[in-house]
C-alpha positions as CSV (number, residue, x, y, z in Angstrom):
1,M,93.5,91.6,112.8
2,F,93.9,94.2,110.0
3,K,97.1,96.1,109.3
4,I,96.8,99.3,107.3
5,Y,99.8,100.8,105.6
6,F,99.6,104.5,104.9
7,N,102.3,105.3,102.3
8,L,102.9,109.1,102.1
9,K,104.9,110.6,99.3
10,S,105.6,114.3,98.7
11,F,108.0,116.7,97.1
12,D,107.5,119.2,100.0
13,L,108.6,118.1,103.5
14,I,106.3,120.6,105.2
15,C,103.2,119.3,103.5
16,L,104.2,115.7,104.3
17,N,104.6,116.6,108.0
18,H,101.2,118.4,108.1
19,T,99.5,115.4,106.6
20,E,101.2,113.1,109.1
21,T,100.2,115.2,112.1
22,Y,96.6,115.3,110.8
23,L,96.5,111.5,110.4
24,L,97.9,111.1,113.9
25,S,95.3,113.4,115.4
26,L,92.6,111.4,113.5
27,F,93.9,108.2,115.0
28,S,94.0,109.6,118.5
29,F,90.3,110.8,118.0
30,F,89.3,107.2,117.5
31,N,91.5,106.1,120.5
32,L,93.7,103.9,118.3
33,D,97.3,103.0,119.2
34,Q,100.1,105.1,117.9
35,P,101.1,103.8,114.5
36,K,104.6,102.6,113.8
37,Q,106.4,105.1,111.6
38,K,108.9,104.2,109.0
39,I,110.9,106.9,107.2
40,K,112.1,105.9,103.8
41,P,115.2,107.4,102.2
42,N,114.8,110.5,100.1
43,K,114.9,110.0,96.3
44,L,117.0,112.6,94.4
45,Q,116.6,112.9,90.7
46,K,118.9,115.3,88.8
47,I,118.1,116.6,85.3
48,T,120.6,118.4,83.0
49,V,119.3,120.7,80.3
50,L,121.3,122.3,77.5
51,R,120.5,126.0,77.5
52,S,121.6,126.7,73.9
53,P,120.4,124.9,70.8
54,H,123.8,125.3,69.3
55,I,126.9,123.2,70.1
56,D,127.9,124.9,73.3
57,K,128.7,122.3,75.9
58,K,129.4,124.7,78.7
59,S,125.9,126.2,78.6
60,R,124.1,123.8,80.8
61,E,121.5,124.0,83.6
62,Q,120.8,121.4,86.3
63,F,117.6,120.8,88.1
64,Q,116.8,118.4,90.9
65,I,113.7,116.7,92.2
66,L,113.7,115.6,95.8
67,S,110.9,113.3,97.0
68,H,110.2,112.4,100.6
69,K,108.5,109.2,101.8
70,K,107.0,108.1,105.1
71,T,105.0,105.0,106.0
72,L,102.5,104.7,108.9
73,V,101.5,101.2,110.0
74,L,98.3,100.9,112.0
75,S,96.8,97.7,113.5
76,I,93.1,97.6,114.0
77,F,90.9,94.7,115.2
78,D,87.4,96.2,114.5
79,Q,86.2,95.9,110.9
80,N,83.5,98.5,111.2
81,L,86.1,101.0,112.4
82,I,88.2,100.3,109.4
83,F,85.4,101.1,107.0
84,L,84.6,104.3,108.9
85,L,88.2,105.4,108.9
86,L,88.6,104.7,105.1
87,E,85.4,106.7,104.3
88,I,86.8,109.6,106.3
89,I,90.2,109.4,104.6
90,K,88.6,109.1,101.1
91,S,86.7,112.4,101.7
92,L,89.8,114.3,102.7
93,K,92.1,116.1,100.3
94,F,95.8,116.2,101.2
95,I,97.4,119.1,99.3
96,G,100.8,118.2,97.8
97,V,100.8,114.6,99.2
98,E,100.2,111.3,97.5
99,L,98.5,108.8,99.8
100,E,98.6,105.1,99.1
101,L,96.7,102.7,101.3
102,L,97.5,99.0,101.7
103,I,95.3,96.7,103.8
104,E,96.7,93.4,105.0
105,F,94.5,90.9,106.9
106,S,94.7,87.3,107.8
107,T,92.1,84.7,106.9
108,F,91.5,81.4,108.7
109,L,91.0,78.5,106.4
110,E,89.8,75.2,107.6
111,N,91.5,72.0,106.4
112,E,89.0,69.7,104.8
113,T,89.8,66.0,104.9
114,N,88.3,63.7,102.3
115,D,87.2,60.3,103.8
116,R,87.6,57.5,101.2
């Protein structure tokens, strides 16, 4: 069994939601189960810039960067379907969204016993 984690990160919530609905429609096209959705907390970064090069402490400007994150977790049993899905996703371009893929799979190791 393979688990694929789709980590989506964007500064724009609308672009993130469009990408998420596009991925969900792609999964439904392949008749896959609905993925588990995890919404991560928003990250807020504030930057303060001095407007004047002189010593004027009151002349400041503040900016903020807000980033949104979501994770989709998909379980697939067919290895060929995974390769097909990854090739399709590699060829797509999601505007304004950073996509990170993590693939987790289990291996079966046989225990070897040494007879002495």
